[in-house]
C-alpha beads as a LAMMPS data file, in Angstrom:
LAMMPS data file: protein, C-alpha beads

108 atoms
107 bonds

1 atom types
1 bond types

-500.0 500.0 xlo xhi
-500.0 500.0 ylo yhi
-500.0 500.0 zlo zhi

Masses

1 110.0

Atoms # bond

1 1 1 259.411 -69.373 -51.521
2 1 1 261.070 -71.966 -53.732
3 1 1 260.136 -71.202 -57.318
4 1 1 261.130 -74.701 -58.444
5 1 1 264.389 -73.660 -60.090
6 1 1 266.420 -75.370 -57.358
7 1 1 265.846 -78.551 -55.392
8 1 1 264.109 -78.454 -52.050
9 1 1 267.345 -79.664 -50.403
10 1 1 269.338 -76.761 -51.835
11 1 1 266.562 -74.339 -50.945
12 1 1 266.528 -75.610 -47.349
13 1 1 270.326 -75.504 -47.076
14 1 1 270.515 -71.859 -48.066
15 1 1 267.293 -70.725 -46.427
16 1 1 267.785 -72.520 -43.119
17 1 1 271.516 -71.936 -42.685
18 1 1 272.299 -68.621 -44.410
19 1 1 269.344 -66.705 -42.938
20 1 1 269.549 -63.175 -41.555
21 1 1 270.776 -64.368 -38.142
22 1 1 273.500 -66.721 -39.396
23 1 1 276.137 -64.655 -37.577
24 1 1 274.631 -65.755 -34.243
25 1 1 275.275 -69.389 -35.143
26 1 1 278.811 -69.218 -36.564
27 1 1 281.737 -66.873 -37.073
28 1 1 281.769 -67.254 -40.848
29 1 1 280.315 -69.222 -43.748
30 1 1 282.648 -72.163 -43.063
31 1 1 281.099 -72.575 -39.627
32 1 1 277.637 -72.509 -41.162
33 1 1 278.586 -75.260 -43.631
34 1 1 280.164 -77.281 -40.810
35 1 1 276.975 -76.899 -38.775
36 1 1 274.954 -78.233 -41.696
37 1 1 277.276 -81.231 -41.969
38 1 1 276.959 -81.853 -38.229
39 1 1 273.183 -81.931 -38.676
40 1 1 273.322 -84.203 -41.751
41 1 1 276.558 -86.241 -41.747
42 1 1 275.564 -88.456 -44.682
43 1 1 277.883 -88.798 -47.685
44 1 1 275.315 -89.093 -50.496
45 1 1 273.261 -85.991 -49.687
46 1 1 276.409 -83.911 -49.076
47 1 1 277.833 -84.830 -52.474
48 1 1 274.492 -84.241 -54.155
49 1 1 274.214 -80.806 -52.569
50 1 1 277.748 -79.940 -53.728
51 1 1 276.839 -81.009 -57.271
52 1 1 273.686 -78.882 -57.172
53 1 1 275.704 -75.881 -56.035
54 1 1 278.066 -76.435 -58.968
55 1 1 275.056 -76.576 -61.293
56 1 1 273.801 -73.295 -59.844
57 1 1 277.190 -71.682 -60.493
58 1 1 277.231 -72.951 -64.067
59 1 1 273.697 -71.882 -64.948
60 1 1 273.714 -68.360 -63.503
61 1 1 275.911 -65.452 -64.471
62 1 1 277.732 -63.748 -61.612
63 1 1 275.580 -60.683 -62.128
64 1 1 272.434 -62.763 -61.476
65 1 1 273.606 -64.920 -58.567
66 1 1 273.224 -62.333 -55.797
67 1 1 269.638 -61.502 -56.713
68 1 1 268.772 -65.157 -57.288
69 1 1 270.181 -66.233 -53.909
70 1 1 268.504 -63.352 -52.117
71 1 1 265.100 -63.811 -53.748
72 1 1 264.770 -67.573 -54.057
73 1 1 266.118 -69.186 -50.871
74 1 1 266.589 -65.907 -48.990
75 1 1 270.369 -65.991 -48.537
76 1 1 271.509 -63.198 -46.231
77 1 1 275.261 -63.416 -46.750
78 1 1 277.686 -61.231 -48.658
79 1 1 280.794 -63.195 -49.651
80 1 1 282.949 -60.092 -50.199
81 1 1 285.836 -60.136 -51.131
82 1 1 284.864 -63.301 -53.018
83 1 1 282.423 -63.293 -55.892
84 1 1 279.264 -65.345 -55.454
85 1 1 280.626 -67.826 -57.994
86 1 1 283.853 -68.250 -56.016
87 1 1 282.013 -68.481 -52.714
88 1 1 279.613 -71.135 -53.977
89 1 1 282.584 -73.083 -55.338
90 1 1 284.223 -73.000 -51.924
91 1 1 281.007 -74.184 -50.277
92 1 1 280.782 -77.102 -52.725
93 1 1 284.443 -77.972 -52.096
94 1 1 283.939 -77.886 -48.329
95 1 1 280.883 -80.135 -48.566
96 1 1 282.881 -82.602 -50.677
97 1 1 285.780 -82.588 -48.203
98 1 1 283.379 -83.332 -45.370
99 1 1 281.775 -86.119 -47.411
100 1 1 285.199 -87.620 -48.152
101 1 1 286.128 -87.477 -44.469
102 1 1 282.901 -89.168 -43.425
103 1 1 283.342 -91.800 -46.136
104 1 1 286.925 -92.471 -45.061
105 1 1 285.900 -92.754 -41.409
106 1 1 283.059 -95.163 -42.226
107 1 1 285.378 -97.398 -44.251
108 1 1 287.942 -97.717 -41.459

Bonds

1 1 1 2
2 1 2 3
3 1 3 4
4 1 4 5
5 1 5 6
6 1 6 7
7 1 7 8
8 1 8 9
9 1 9 10
10 1 10 11
11 1 11 12
12 1 12 13
13 1 13 14
14 1 14 15
15 1 15 16
16 1 16 17
17 1 17 18
18 1 18 19
19 1 19 20
20 1 20 21
21 1 21 22
22 1 22 23
23 1 23 24
24 1 24 25
25 1 25 26
26 1 26 27
27 1 27 28
28 1 28 29
29 1 29 30
30 1 30 31
31 1 31 32
32 1 32 33
33 1 33 34
34 1 34 35
35 1 35 36
36 1 36 37
37 1 37 38
38 1 38 39
39 1 39 40
40 1 40 41
41 1 41 42
42 1 42 43
43 1 43 44
44 1 44 45
45 1 45 46
46 1 46 47
47 1 47 48
48 1 48 49
49 1 49 50
50 1 50 51
51 1 51 52
52 1 52 53
53 1 53 54
54 1 54 55
55 1 55 56
56 1 56 57
57 1 57 58
58 1 58 59
59 1 59 60
60 1 60 61
61 1 61 62
62 1 62 63
63 1 63 64
64 1 64 65
65 1 65 66
66 1 66 67
67 1 67 68
68 1 68 69
69 1 69 70
70 1 70 71
71 1 71 72
72 1 72 73
73 1 73 74
74 1 74 75
75 1 75 76
76 1 76 77
77 1 77 78
78 1 78 79
79 1 79 80
80 1 80 81
81 1 81 82
82 1 82 83
83 1 83 84
84 1 84 85
85 1 85 86
86 1 86 87
87 1 87 88
88 1 88 89
89 1 89 90
90 1 90 91
91 1 91 92
92 1 92 93
93 1 93 94
94 1 94 95
95 1 95 96
96 1 96 97
97 1 97 98
98 1 98 99
99 1 99 100
100 1 100 101
101 1 101 102
102 1 102 103
103 1 103 104
104 1 104 105
105 1 105 106
106 1 106 107
107 1 107 108
């Protein structure tokens, strides 16, 4: 259940895409992010989600991120060998790259 410390969009992203059966839907976290983008290929929300992930990284110590992600949106993913901070940063970067690609395509 979302305790209100993150937006509903961020809660849905993690809860709906990084659930316990994520491995059935993609080979790795990159595939999960790509699947999300395929479902919502809109620049504004992708950039907003990336910004919210950055905020999450900045407001939680590494030692708290795992428990927070497990308890709040129910993330069932272990980013090893990355830290949770590094992994979240890579997710945000991937979302931004997708947003930039969509934006570039729409402008052409």
